[in-house]
C-alpha positions in Angstrom: 119.1 97.3 165.9 121.0 96.5 162.7 118.4 93.9 161.7 115.6 96.4 162.0 117.4 98.9 159.6 117.9 96.2 157.0 114.2 95.2 157.1 113.1 98.9 156.7 115.3 99.4 153.6 114.2 96.1 152.1 110.5 97.0 152.5 110.9 100.3 150.7 112.0 99.0 147.2 110.5 96.8 144.5 111.8 93.4 143.8 113.2 92.4 140.4 110.2 90.1 139.8 107.7 93.0 140.5 109.6 95.3 138.0 109.7 92.6 135.3 106.0 91.9 135.8 105.1 95.6 135.3 107.3 95.7 132.2 105.6 92.6 130.7 102.1 94.2 131.4 103.2 97.5 129.7 104.6 95.6 126.7 101.4 93.7 126.3 99.3 96.9 126.5 101.6 98.6 123.9 101.3 95.6 121.6 97.5 96.1 121.6 97.3 99.9 121.5 100.1 100.9 119.2 98.9 99.2 116.0 95.6 100.9 116.3 97.2 104.4 116.0 100.0 103.6 113.5 97.7 104.0 110.5 96.1 107.2 111.7 99.1 109.4 110.7 98.8 108.3 107.1 95.1 108.8 107.1 95.5 112.3 108.5 98.0 113.2 105.8 95.7 112.0 103.1 92.8 113.9 104.6 94.9 117.1 104.8 96.0 116.8 101.1 92.3 116.3 100.1 91.3 119.3 102.1 94.2 121.4 100.7 93.1 120.5 97.1 89.5 121.4 97.9 90.5 124.7 99.5 92.7 125.6 96.5 89.8 124.7 94.2 87.6 127.2 96.0 90.3 129.9 95.7 90.9 129.0 92.0 87.1 129.4 91.5 87.1 132.8 93.0 90.1 133.8 90.8 88.2 132.6 87.7 85.1 134.5 88.7 87.1 137.8 89.1 89.4 137.4 86.1 87.4 135.3 83.6 90.0 132.6 83.6 92.1 130.3 85.8 95.8 131.1 86.4 97.9 129.7 83.6 100.3 126.8 84.3 103.2 129.4 84.1 101.5 131.6 86.7 100.8 128.6 88.9 99.2 128.6 92.3 101.3 131.6 93.2 98.7 133.7 91.3 96.3 133.1 94.2 98.4 135.1 96.6 100.3 137.6 94.3 98.7 139.3 91.4 100.0 138.3 88.0 100.8 141.2 85.7 98.0 142.5 83.4 95.0 141.5 85.4 92.8 144.4 86.3 90.1 142.5 88.1 92.4 140.6 90.5 90.8 141.0 94.0 93.1 138.7 96.0 94.8 137.4 97.8 92.5 134.4 97.4 94.2 132.3 100.0 95.4 133.5 103.5 98.9 132.1 103.3 101.2 131.1 100.4 100.7 127.7 98.9 102.5 125.1 101.0 103.7 121.7 100.0 101.6 118.6 100.4 101.9 116.7 103.7 104.8 114.6 102.2 106.9 117.7 101.3 106.2 117.8 97.6 104.6 120.8 95.8 101.1 120.5 94.6 101.0 120.0 90.8 98.9 122.5 88.9 98.2 122.6 85.1 95.8 124.8 83.2 94.3 123.7 80.9 94.3 120.3 82.4 94.7 117.0 80.8 91.9 115.5 82.8 89.9 118.7 82.9 90.4 120.4 79.5 88.0 123.2 80.3 89.5 123.8 83.7 92.6 122.8 85.6 94.3 119.7 87.0 95.5 119.9 90.6 97.1 116.9 92.4 99.5 115.6 94.9 101.8 112.7 94.3 100.6 111.2 97.6 102.6 109.1 100.1 104.7 107.4 97.3 105.9 110.8 95.9 105.5 109.3 92.3 103.3 110.8 89.6 100.7 108.4 88.3 100.8 106.1 91.3 97.5 104.7 92.8 98.0 106.9 95.9 97.9 110.2 94.0 95.3 112.6 95.3 93.7 114.8 92.7 90.7 116.9 91.7 89.5 114.7 88.8 88.8 111.4 90.5 85.3 111.1 92.0 85.3 110.3 95.7 
């Protein structure tokens, strides 16, 4: 009777070899799959920053049509959601929500008149590096 109980309990579990084999298979699968998805997060952040800059560009264009000028550097992007003083034709808000930071937590940089667009405005993000002038900056003056 005792021998029968021992066999039943032994047959219900996995051996150490079986568990190690499953662990090796899962590790091999992870080594193949994980690298394919690691770069996707960075690509998504870059795409979001490009989309934000394009959306802000549309809102700035609507502001300019209504008011005959872009917001000044002092007024900044906040002029798209809250009317600056002295504008009688402001028909905003031009964006649904207040301007948020770029995907890396830095504010978008707005200047009007722009250095790169002297008849308009410059709008950019410092990109993943967080440094102005780096190759990874995302802006409205570089052709894509």
